[in-house]
MIFI-491055 format. One record per residue: x negated, y negated, z negated of N, C-alpha, C in turn; residue number from 1; residue in three letters. Coordinates in steps of 0.05 Angstrom, whole numbers, plus 5000, padded with zeros to 4 digits. Example, Ala and Ser with C-alpha at 12.3 -4.5 7.8 and 13.67 -1.06 7.14 Angstrom:
ZALO | n_xx | n_yy | n_zz | ca_xx | ca_yy | ca_zz | c_xx | c_yy | c_zz | volo | miba
ZALO | 4736 | 5114 | 4844 | 4754 | 5090 | 4844 | 4736 | 5066 | 4844 | 1 | ALA
ZALO | 4743 | 5045 | 4858 | 4727 | 5021 | 4857 | 4742 | 4999 | 4843 | 2 | SER
This chain:
ZALO | n_xx | n_yy | n_zz | ca_xx | ca_yy | ca_zz | c_xx | c_yy | c_zz | volo | miba
ZALO | 4983 | 5023 | 5000 | 5000 | 5000 | 5000 | 4982 | 4975 | 5000 | 1 | MET
ZALO | 4988 | 4956 | 5017 | 4974 | 4931 | 5019 | 4985 | 4911 | 4998 | 2 | THR
ZALO | 4967 | 4899 | 4984 | 4975 | 4878 | 4965 | 4970 | 4851 | 4978 | 3 | ILE
ZALO | 4990 | 4834 | 4977 | 4988 | 4808 | 4987 | 4988 | 4788 | 4965 | 4 | PHE
ZALO | 4967 | 4771 | 4963 | 4965 | 4750 | 4943 | 4972 | 4724 | 4956 | 5 | THR
ZALO | 4992 | 4712 | 4946 | 5002 | 4687 | 4957 | 4989 | 4663 | 4943 | 6 | GLU
ZALO | 4980 | 4644 | 4957 | 4970 | 4619 | 4945 | 4991 | 4600 | 4937 | 7 | GLY
ZALO | 4983 | 4577 | 4927 | 5002 | 4557 | 4919 | 5018 | 4546 | 4943 | 8 | ARG
ZALO | 5043 | 4540 | 4937 | 5060 | 4527 | 4958 | 5059 | 4497 | 4953 | 9 | HIS
ZALO | 5063 | 4482 | 4974 | 5064 | 4453 | 4973 | 5087 | 4446 | 4953 | 10 | SER
ZALO | 5082 | 4427 | 4936 | 5100 | 4416 | 4917 | 5110 | 4437 | 4896 | 11 | THR
ZALO | 5097 | 4459 | 4895 | 5105 | 4481 | 4876 | 5107 | 4472 | 4847 | 12 | GLU
ZALO | 5088 | 4456 | 4839 | 5087 | 4448 | 4811 | 5104 | 4424 | 4803 | 13 | GLY
ZALO | 5116 | 4411 | 4823 | 5132 | 4387 | 4817 | 5157 | 4394 | 4803 | 14 | LEU
ZALO | 5161 | 4385 | 4779 | 5186 | 4392 | 4763 | 5207 | 4370 | 4766 | 15 | LEU
ZALO | 5198 | 4344 | 4765 | 5217 | 4322 | 4769 | 5201 | 4298 | 4778 | 16 | SER
ZALO | 5215 | 4280 | 4791 | 5203 | 4254 | 4800 | 5224 | 4232 | 4799 | 17 | GLU
ZALO | 5216 | 4208 | 4801 | 5233 | 4185 | 4801 | 5250 | 4185 | 4826 | 18 | ALA
ZALO | 5273 | 4171 | 4824 | 5291 | 4169 | 4847 | 5278 | 4158 | 4872 | 19 | ASN
ZALO | 5289 | 4166 | 4894 | 5281 | 4156 | 4921 | 5250 | 4159 | 4926 | 20 | PHE
ZALO | 5239 | 4180 | 4915 | 5210 | 4186 | 4919 | 5192 | 4163 | 4910 | 21 | HIS
ZALO | 5200 | 4148 | 4890 | 5183 | 4127 | 4879 | 5158 | 4137 | 4867 | 22 | ARG
ZALO | 5158 | 4163 | 4861 | 5134 | 4175 | 4848 | 5112 | 4181 | 4868 | 23 | SER
ZALO | 5119 | 4181 | 4894 | 5101 | 4189 | 4916 | 5088 | 4166 | 4930 | 24 | ARG
ZALO | 5064 | 4170 | 4940 | 5051 | 4151 | 4958 | 5037 | 4167 | 4978 | 25 | ASP
ZALO | 5034 | 4155 | 5002 | 5016 | 4167 | 5023 | 4989 | 4157 | 5017 | 26 | ASN
ZALO | 4969 | 4176 | 5014 | 4942 | 4168 | 5007 | 4924 | 4180 | 5028 | 27 | ILE
ZALO | 4898 | 4172 | 5027 | 4877 | 4182 | 5045 | 4857 | 4198 | 5027 | 28 | VAL
ZALO | 4853 | 4223 | 5035 | 4832 | 4239 | 5022 | 4806 | 4234 | 5038 | 29 | ILE
ZALO | 4785 | 4226 | 5024 | 4760 | 4219 | 5038 | 4746 | 4242 | 5051 | 30 | ALA
ZALO | 4735 | 4237 | 5075 | 4719 | 4258 | 5088 | 4697 | 4267 | 5069 | 31 | ALA
ZALO | 4692 | 4293 | 5070 | 4672 | 4304 | 5052 | 4683 | 4315 | 5026 | 32 | GLY
ZALO | 4709 | 4310 | 5021 | 4722 | 4320 | 4997 | 4726 | 4349 | 4997 | 33 | ALA
ZALO | 4726 | 4361 | 5021 | 4729 | 4391 | 5023 | 4758 | 4399 | 5025 | 34 | GLY
ZALO | 4764 | 4423 | 5017 | 4790 | 4434 | 5018 | 4806 | 4425 | 4993 | 35 | LEU
ZALO | 4828 | 4412 | 4998 | 4845 | 4403 | 4977 | 4870 | 4421 | 4976 | 36 | ILE
ZALO | 4877 | 4430 | 4952 | 4900 | 4447 | 4949 | 4923 | 4431 | 4935 | 37 | VAL
ZALO | 4947 | 4439 | 4941 | 4970 | 4428 | 4927 | 4966 | 4431 | 4897 | 38 | ALA
ZALO | 4969 | 4409 | 4882 | 4965 | 4410 | 4853 | 4939 | 4401 | 4844 | 39 | GLY
ZALO | 4921 | 4393 | 4863 | 4894 | 4384 | 4856 | 4895 | 4356 | 4843 | 40 | MET
ZALO | 4882 | 4353 | 4821 | 4880 | 4327 | 4808 | 4860 | 4310 | 4823 | 41 | VAL
ZALO | 4869 | 4287 | 4832 | 4852 | 4269 | 4849 | 4845 | 4243 | 4834 | 42 | LEU
ZALO | 4822 | 4232 | 4841 | 4815 | 4205 | 4831 | 4811 | 4187 | 4854 | 43 | GLY
ZALO | 4815 | 4161 | 4849 | 4814 | 4140 | 4870 | 4786 | 4127 | 4869 | 44 | LYS
ZALO | 4772 | 4128 | 4891 | 4746 | 4115 | 4894 | 4750 | 4084 | 4895 | 45 | VAL
ZALO | 4738 | 4070 | 4876 | 4744 | 4041 | 4874 | 4736 | 4026 | 4900 | 46 | THR
ZALO | 4713 | 4032 | 4911 | 4703 | 4017 | 4934 | 4720 | 4021 | 4959 | 47 | ALA
ZALO | 4730 | 4045 | 4964 | 4744 | 4051 | 4989 | 4774 | 4053 | 4986 | 48 | SER
ZALO | 4784 | 4059 | 4962 | 4812 | 4063 | 4958 | 4821 | 4091 | 4967 | 49 | GLY
ZALO | 4802 | 4108 | 4975 | 4808 | 4135 | 4983 | 4806 | 4153 | 4959 | 50 | LYS
ZALO | 4816 | 4177 | 4962 | 4818 | 4196 | 4939 | 4800 | 4220 | 4944 | 51 | TYR
ZALO | 4789 | 4231 | 4922 | 4772 | 4255 | 4922 | 4781 | 4271 | 4897 | 52 | VAL
ZALO | 4773 | 4297 | 4896 | 4778 | 4311 | 4871 | 4765 | 4296 | 4847 | 53 | PRO
ZALO | 4781 | 4294 | 4826 | 4771 | 4278 | 4803 | 4750 | 4294 | 4786 | 54 | SER
ZALO | 4726 | 4286 | 4788 | 4704 | 4300 | 4774 | 4704 | 4293 | 4744 | 55 | ALA
ZALO | 4689 | 4308 | 4729 | 4688 | 4304 | 4700 | 4674 | 4277 | 4693 | 56 | ASN
ZALO | 4654 | 4270 | 4709 | 4639 | 4245 | 4703 | 4635 | 4230 | 4729 | 57 | ALA
ZALO | 4626 | 4205 | 4727 | 4623 | 4188 | 4750 | 4601 | 4200 | 4769 | 58 | GLU
ZALO | 4607 | 4199 | 4795 | 4589 | 4208 | 4815 | 4581 | 4183 | 4832 | 59 | ILE
ZALO | 4555 | 4180 | 4837 | 4546 | 4157 | 4854 | 4560 | 4158 | 4881 | 60 | THR
ZALO | 4572 | 4135 | 4889 | 4586 | 4133 | 4913 | 4616 | 4140 | 4911 | 61 | GLY
ZALO | 4623 | 4151 | 4888 | 4652 | 4157 | 4883 | 4661 | 4145 | 4856 | 62 | GLU
ZALO | 4650 | 4122 | 4850 | 4656 | 4109 | 4825 | 4687 | 4103 | 4823 | 63 | GLU
ZALO | 4698 | 4109 | 4800 | 4727 | 4106 | 4795 | 4742 | 4132 | 4798 | 64 | GLY
ZALO | 4732 | 4150 | 4813 | 4746 | 4175 | 4818 | 4744 | 4194 | 4795 | 65 | ALA
ZALO | 4728 | 4188 | 4775 | 4726 | 4205 | 4751 | 4750 | 4204 | 4733 | 66 | GLU
ZALO | 4768 | 4184 | 4740 | 4793 | 4182 | 4726 | 4816 | 4194 | 4742 | 67 | VAL
ZALO | 4829 | 4214 | 4731 | 4851 | 4227 | 4745 | 4874 | 4207 | 4751 | 68 | GLY
ZALO | 4881 | 4204 | 4776 | 4900 | 4183 | 4784 | 4924 | 4194 | 4801 | 69 | ALA
ZALO | 4922 | 4219 | 4810 | 4943 | 4229 | 4828 | 4941 | 4259 | 4829 | 70 | ALA
ZALO | 4963 | 4271 | 4840 | 4963 | 4300 | 4845 | 4971 | 4304 | 4875 | 71 | ILE
ZALO | 4955 | 4319 | 4889 | 4961 | 4325 | 4917 | 4986 | 4343 | 4919 | 72 | ALA
ZALO | 5004 | 4335 | 4937 | 5028 | 4351 | 4941 | 5024 | 4373 | 4962 | 73 | LEU
ZALO | 5004 | 4370 | 4980 | 5001 | 4388 | 5002 | 4971 | 4396 | 5004 | 74 | TYR
ZALO | 4966 | 4418 | 5016 | 4939 | 4427 | 5022 | 4928 | 4411 | 5046 | 75 | ASN
ZALO | 4902 | 4406 | 5046 | 4890 | 4393 | 5070 | 4860 | 4400 | 5070 | 76 | CYS
ZALO | 4848 | 4396 | 5093 | 4820 | 4401 | 5097 | 4806 | 4375 | 5103 | 77 | ASP
ZALO | 4793 | 4363 | 5083 | 4779 | 4337 | 5087 | 4749 | 4342 | 5087 | 78 | ALA
ZALO | 4741 | 4364 | 5098 | 4713 | 4371 | 5099 | 4698 | 4352 | 5117 | 79 | THR
ZALO | 4708 | 4346 | 5141 | 4693 | 4330 | 5160 | 4708 | 4304 | 5168 | 80 | SER
ZALO | 4733 | 4300 | 5161 | 4747 | 4276 | 5168 | 4766 | 4268 | 5146 | 81 | ALA
ZALO | 4772 | 4242 | 5145 | 4793 | 4233 | 5126 | 4819 | 4246 | 5133 | 82 | ASP
ZALO | 4835 | 4252 | 5113 | 4862 | 4265 | 5117 | 4883 | 4249 | 5102 | 83 | GLN
ZALO | 4905 | 4243 | 5115 | 4927 | 4230 | 5102 | 4945 | 4252 | 5090 | 84 | LYS
ZALO | 4954 | 4248 | 5065 | 4971 | 4267 | 5052 | 4988 | 4252 | 5032 | 85 | VAL
ZALO | 5011 | 4264 | 5024 | 5028 | 4252 | 5004 | 5018 | 4263 | 4976 | 86 | ALA
ZALO | 5021 | 4245 | 4956 | 5012 | 4252 | 4930 | 5031 | 4240 | 4910 | 87 | ALA
ZALO | 5031 | 4252 | 4886 | 5046 | 4240 | 4863 | 5027 | 4221 | 4850 | 88 | ILE
ZALO | 5035 | 4196 | 4847 | 5018 | 4176 | 4835 | 5030 | 4162 | 4810 | 89 | THR
ZALO | 5054 | 4169 | 4804 | 5068 | 4156 | 4781 | 5094 | 4171 | 4774 | 90 | ARG
ZALO | 5102 | 4167 | 4750 | 5130 | 4175 | 4741 | 5140 | 4202 | 4751 | 91 | ASP
ZALO | 5127 | 4223 | 4742 | 5135 | 4250 | 4749 | 5127 | 4270 | 4728 | 92 | ALA
ZALO | 5139 | 4294 | 4729 | 5131 | 4315 | 4712 | 5121 | 4338 | 4730 | 93 | GLU
ZALO | 5099 | 4350 | 4721 | 5086 | 4371 | 4737 | 5081 | 4395 | 4719 | 94 | TRP
ZALO | 5084 | 4419 | 4730 | 5079 | 4444 | 4716 | 5049 | 4445 | 4712 | 95 | ASN
ZALO | 5039 | 4442 | 4687 | 5011 | 4441 | 4681 | 4996 | 4467 | 4689 | 96 | GLY
ZALO | 5011 | 4489 | 4690 | 4999 | 4514 | 4698 | 4991 | 4516 | 4727 | 97 | ASN
ZALO | 5001 | 4497 | 4743 | 4995 | 4497 | 4771 | 4976 | 4475 | 4780 | 98 | THR
ZALO | 4965 | 4461 | 4760 | 4945 | 4440 | 4766 | 4918 | 4454 | 4774 | 99 | LEU
ZALO | 4904 | 4442 | 4793 | 4878 | 4450 | 4802 | 4859 | 4427 | 4796 | 100 | SER
ZALO | 4834 | 4434 | 4789 | 4815 | 4414 | 4781 | 4789 | 4417 | 4796 | 101 | PHE
ZALO | 4774 | 4395 | 4798 | 4747 | 4396 | 4809 | 4730 | 4417 | 4793 | 102 | ASP
ZALO | 4710 | 4428 | 4806 | 4694 | 4449 | 4793 | 4680 | 4439 | 4769 | 103 | SER
ZALO | 4675 | 4413 | 4765 | 4661 | 4401 | 4742 | 4681 | 4400 | 4718 | 104 | THR
ZALO | 4707 | 4402 | 4723 | 4726 | 4402 | 4701 | 4731 | 4431 | 4694 | 105 | VAL
ZALO | 4713 | 4442 | 4677 | 4711 | 4471 | 4674 | 4715 | 4482 | 4647 | 106 | ASN
ZALO | 4727 | 4466 | 4629 | 4735 | 4477 | 4602 | 4761 | 4463 | 4593 | 107 | ASP
ZALO | 4772 | 4473 | 4572 | 4798 | 4463 | 4562 | 4796 | 4434 | 4554 | 108 | ALA
ZALO | 4775 | 4425 | 4542 | 4772 | 4397 | 4534 | 4772 | 4379 | 4558 | 109 | GLY
ZALO | 4757 | 4385 | 4579 | 4756 | 4369 | 4603 | 4782 | 4368 | 4617 | 110 | LYS
ZALO | 4796 | 4391 | 4618 | 4823 | 4392 | 4630 | 4843 | 4375 | 4615 | 111 | LYS
ZALO | 4841 | 4376 | 4588 | 4859 | 4359 | 4571 | 4854 | 4330 | 4576 | 112 | ALA
ZALO | 4829 | 4323 | 4580 | 4822 | 4295 | 4587 | 4836 | 4287 | 4614 | 113 | THR
ZALO | 4834 | 4303 | 4634 | 4847 | 4297 | 4660 | 4878 | 4295 | 4656 | 114 | LYS
ZALO | 4889 | 4313 | 4640 | 4918 | 4312 | 4635 | 4926 | 4286 | 4621 | 115 | VAL
ZALO | 4909 | 4277 | 4602 | 4914 | 4252 | 4589 | 4911 | 4228 | 4608 | 116 | ALA
ZALO | 4892 | 4229 | 4626 | 4889 | 4208 | 4647 | 4914 | 4206 | 4664 | 117 | GLN
ZALO | 4924 | 4229 | 4672 | 4949 | 4229 | 4689 | 4972 | 4218 | 4673 | 118 | LEU
ZALO | 4974 | 4225 | 4647 | 4996 | 4216 | 4630 | 4995 | 4185 | 4629 | 119 | ALA
ZALO | 4972 | 4173 | 4629 | 4970 | 4144 | 4629 | 4982 | 4131 | 4654 | 120 | ALA
ZALO | 4984 | 4147 | 4675 | 4997 | 4138 | 4701 | 5026 | 4146 | 4701 | 121 | LYS
ZALO | 5036 | 4158 | 4680 | 5064 | 4167 | 4678 | 5068 | 4195 | 4691 | 122 | GLY
ZALO | 5047 | 4210 | 4696 | 5049 | 4236 | 4707 | 5045 | 4256 | 4684 | 123 | ILE
ZALO | 5067 | 4269 | 4675 | 5066 | 4286 | 4651 | 5064 | 4315 | 4659 | 124 | ILE
ZALO | 5043 | 4328 | 4648 | 5040 | 4357 | 4652 | 5057 | 4372 | 4631 | 125 | ALA
ZALO | 5074 | 4390 | 4641 | 5090 | 4406 | 4622 | 5080 | 4435 | 4623 | 126 | ARG
ZALO | 5077 | 4447 | 4600 | 5067 | 4475 | 4597 | 5088 | 4492 | 4585 | 127 | TYR
């Protein structure tokens, strides 16, 4: 028997959002950010206004992105080019079990910090 493992679906973790999609914005994922999955915690690069996976600490050239500011709603490949995607940027509830984090956010304390940063934007993780 073949076992099929299904990945995350777009918007799978979204529990609730503000009326008329006020919680969503169209954002640009910066080229070089790699593969982005639905539920990825993103940070906004101050200089460009583009988004990348939110790292645990500041990265040169990606200043500002160390603060969790959004959650990707859809998968995209930003390995070699900027990608436009919809994201949750405010006033929403997300299933915390479906959040994905940058590889540098690798323990419970760092993940809790990202969840708190999202909460400051009105994005509440529910477990």
